[in-house]
C-alpha positions as CSV (number, residue, x, y, z in Angstrom):
1,M,13.5,-5.2,39.1
2,L,12.6,-4.1,35.6
3,R,9.8,-6.7,35.5
4,F,8.4,-5.4,38.8
5,A,8.5,-1.8,37.5
6,N,6.7,-2.8,34.3
7,L,4.0,-4.8,36.2
8,A,3.5,-1.8,38.6
9,L,2.4,0.2,35.5
10,L,-0.6,-2.2,35.2
11,I,-1.8,-0.6,38.5
12,A,-0.5,2.9,37.9
13,F,-2.1,3.5,34.5
14,P,-5.7,2.9,35.7
15,I,-5.1,5.2,38.7
16,A,-3.8,7.9,36.3
17,W,-6.8,7.5,34.1
18,F,-9.2,8.4,37.0
19,A,-6.9,11.0,38.6
20,P,-7.7,14.7,37.8
21,L,-5.6,16.0,34.9
22,M,-6.8,19.5,35.3
23,R,-9.4,21.7,36.9
24,A,-11.3,24.0,34.6
25,G,-14.2,26.4,34.9
26,I,-15.7,29.5,33.3
27,L,-14.2,32.5,35.2
28,P,-12.8,31.8,38.6
29,I,-16.1,32.9,40.2
30,F,-18.0,29.7,39.3
31,G,-15.7,27.1,40.7
32,L,-13.6,24.5,38.9
33,S,-14.6,21.1,37.7
34,E,-12.0,18.3,37.7
35,I,-11.3,16.6,34.4
36,S,-9.7,13.2,34.2
37,V,-8.9,10.9,31.2
38,I,-12.1,8.9,31.9
39,S,-14.4,11.9,32.4
40,G,-12.9,13.5,29.2
41,L,-13.6,10.3,27.3
42,Q,-17.2,10.2,28.6
43,S,-17.8,13.7,27.3
44,L,-16.2,12.9,23.9
45,W,-18.3,9.8,23.4
46,Q,-21.4,12.0,23.7
47,T,-20.2,14.6,21.2
48,D,-17.6,13.1,18.8
49,V,-17.4,9.3,18.5
50,G,-14.5,9.3,16.0
51,L,-12.3,11.5,18.2
52,A,-13.4,9.4,21.2
53,L,-12.2,6.2,19.5
54,L,-8.9,7.8,18.7
55,V,-8.3,9.2,22.2
56,T,-9.4,5.9,23.8
57,F,-6.8,4.1,21.7
58,F,-4.0,6.6,22.5
59,A,-4.8,7.0,26.2
60,I,-6.0,3.6,27.3
61,F,-5.3,0.8,24.8
62,A,-1.9,1.7,23.5
63,P,-0.2,2.1,26.8
64,Y,-1.8,-0.9,28.4
65,V,-1.1,-3.2,25.4
66,K,2.4,-2.0,25.4
67,V,2.9,-2.8,29.2
68,I,1.4,-6.3,28.7
69,G,3.5,-6.9,25.6
70,I,6.7,-5.9,27.4
71,A,5.8,-8.1,30.4
72,L,5.3,-11.1,28.0
73,I,8.7,-10.4,26.5
74,Q,10.3,-10.1,29.9
75,F,8.9,-13.4,31.0
76,G,9.9,-15.1,27.7
77,L,6.3,-15.6,26.4
78,L,6.7,-13.3,23.4
79,R,9.5,-12.9,20.9
80,R,11.7,-9.8,21.2
81,K,11.0,-9.0,17.5
82,V,7.7,-7.4,18.7
83,L,9.5,-4.8,20.8
84,P,9.8,-2.1,18.0
85,V,6.0,-2.3,17.5
86,L,5.4,-2.0,21.3
87,E,7.8,1.0,21.4
88,V,5.7,2.7,18.7
89,L,2.6,2.2,20.9
90,G,4.3,4.0,23.7
91,K,5.1,6.9,21.5
92,L,1.5,7.1,20.4
93,A,0.5,7.3,24.0
94,M,2.9,10.2,24.5
95,A,0.9,12.1,21.7
96,D,-2.1,12.0,24.1
97,V,-0.1,13.9,26.8
98,F,1.0,16.4,24.1
99,L,-2.7,17.0,23.2
100,I,-3.7,17.5,26.8
101,A,-0.9,20.1,27.3
102,L,-1.9,21.8,24.0
103,Y,-5.6,22.0,25.2
104,I,-4.5,23.6,28.4
105,V,-2.4,26.2,26.6
106,I,-5.2,27.1,24.2
107,V,-7.8,27.3,26.9
108,K,-5.6,29.5,29.1
109,G,-5.2,31.9,26.2
110,A,-8.9,32.4,25.9
111,G,-9.1,34.4,29.1
112,Y,-12.6,33.5,30.1
113,V,-11.7,30.1,31.3
114,K,-9.6,29.2,34.3
115,V,-7.5,26.0,34.0
116,E,-5.2,24.5,36.6
117,T,-3.1,21.4,36.0
118,A,-3.6,18.7,38.6
119,Y,-1.5,15.7,39.8
120,G,-3.1,13.3,37.3
121,L,-1.4,15.0,34.4
122,Y,2.0,14.4,36.0
123,L,1.0,10.9,37.0
124,F,-0.2,10.0,33.5
125,T,2.9,11.6,32.0
126,G,5.2,9.8,34.4
127,C,3.5,6.4,33.6
128,I,4.1,6.9,29.9
129,L,7.7,8.1,30.4
130,A,8.4,5.1,32.7
131,S,6.9,2.8,30.1
132,L,9.2,4.3,27.4
133,A,12.2,3.9,29.7
134,I,11.3,0.3,30.6
135,S,10.9,-0.7,26.9
136,H,14.3,1.0,26.2
137,L,16.0,-0.9,29.0
138,T,14.3,-4.1,27.9
139,R,15.7,-3.7,24.4
140,K,19.2,-3.3,25.8
141,R,19.0,-6.6,27.7
C-alpha cells in the first residue's frame, strides 16, 4: 500500500504544479488572475533567473527526485542509506510551501492587491506532507 501511495505522488505532483495556488489581482474591481507553480516559474524566469533556479529546484526537482528515490528503495533498487538524504529533499520542498504562504500574507497586507488561496496550494502542500509521511513510514520498515 505504501508503494502505491508513493507512486501516486508521481501523478499528483504534476497536477499540483499546474493547479492554481492562488488568485491575485490589483483591487477587486479588475478581476483575479490564477497563479500556479508553473506560471509563477515562467514569470520568474523572465525577471530573476537565480531565484527561478532555486524555486524550480525546491518546487519541482526536490519533491520528484525524492519520490523516485523512495520508490527505488521500496522496490529494493536503492540502498536504505540514501533515505536521510531523500528526507532532506522533502524538507526543502516544504520550504517552498512556506514561501508561498509568506507571499500571500505580505501581499494581503499591502491592501491594494486582492489575493485568494486556491485548491492548488492545498494539493501541493498535501503532496509534500504525504511524501514526508511516506518517507517516515518507509524508514520504520
